[in-house]
C-alpha positions, -999 to 999 in steps of 0.1 A, spaced: 1 -1 0 27 27 10 57 29 -12 76 57 8 73 67 45 88 98 59 98 97 95 105 132 111 128 131 140 136 159 164 160 140 186 138 137 216 131 103 233 95 105 222 103 110 186 128 82 188 99 58 200 84 61 165 113 48 146 110 11 152 73 8 144 76 31 113 105 10 99 85 -22 108 56 -7 87 79 1 58 93 -34 59 58 -50 59 49 -27 31 79 -32 10 84 6 12 114 29 15 121 51 44 130 89 44 143 103 77 141 140 83 156 163 110 149 199 110 174 221 130 163 257 141 174 287 121 205 305 133 198 334 158 229 352 163 249 351 195 221 358 221 243 345 250 274 365 242 282 400 252 302 409 221 290 403 186 323 390 176 331 367 203 318 332 198 304 343 163 295 315 141 292 323 103 261 311 85 282 286 66 296 271 98 263 270 114 249 251 84 277 226 88 272 220 124 234 217 118 241 191 91 264 173 113 238 173 143 211 159 120 232 132 109 236 123 144 199 126 152 189 106 121 215 78 128 189 57 147 164 57 117 195 48 93 204 19 116 169 7 121 163 7 84 195 -10 76 189 -36 100 154 -42 86 167 -42 48 146 -12 42 161 14 15 168 47 35 173 84 27 184 109 52 172 146 48 180 176 69 167 211 68 172 244 87 140 263 96 120 279 124 89 262 109 95 223 110 61 215 99 68 232 66 100 213 59 83 180 68 55 185 42 80 199 16 101 168 22 72 145 21 63 161 -14 99 161 -27 105 124 -21 68 114 -31 61 99 5 26 87 7 27 85 44 42 107 73 48 88 105 51 109 135 56 105 171 36 126 194 41 137 230 3 130 238 -2 165 253 -38 174 259 -58 204 268 -41 236 279 -5 224 276 -10 214 240 -24 249 233 3 266 249 33 246 238 20 238 202 27 207 184 45 199 151 24 168 147 -9 189 149 6 216 125 16 187 99 -18 172 103 -38 205 97 -15 215 68 -9 185 46 -31 164 25 -7 133 29 -19 107 53 -3 111 87 0 82 112 5 94 146 23 72 170 15 81 206 42 77 232 
């Protein structure tokens, strides 16, 4: 049924809990897996007194973000490799992860987005927001939410 499953990972334990069931679904469906990590956009040196001390150029920030994304996505890659599922890793830099997740799903022709959820309810969900909720409300691609 599914040919390509997108697995967004933010590095938290809750998002990592979705990896194994997502890869198992991909294996059962004979599908490939695309893992995505979205790093936050660079914000300058908000913790430094001087603008030059500790400065990181946009190019260096992008390189560090790419390296960090590789570490975050390593679990997805290893799970896919163990299961014999084709894997592609993707990283992006944005303050709006849900947009990058949807763009990646379209770019790689994914027919399912498999996301972990923190299972927040009520006021805490409204105050803290949820990338899963944003993806659900902005995409036409089916989203499977794995509650942790």
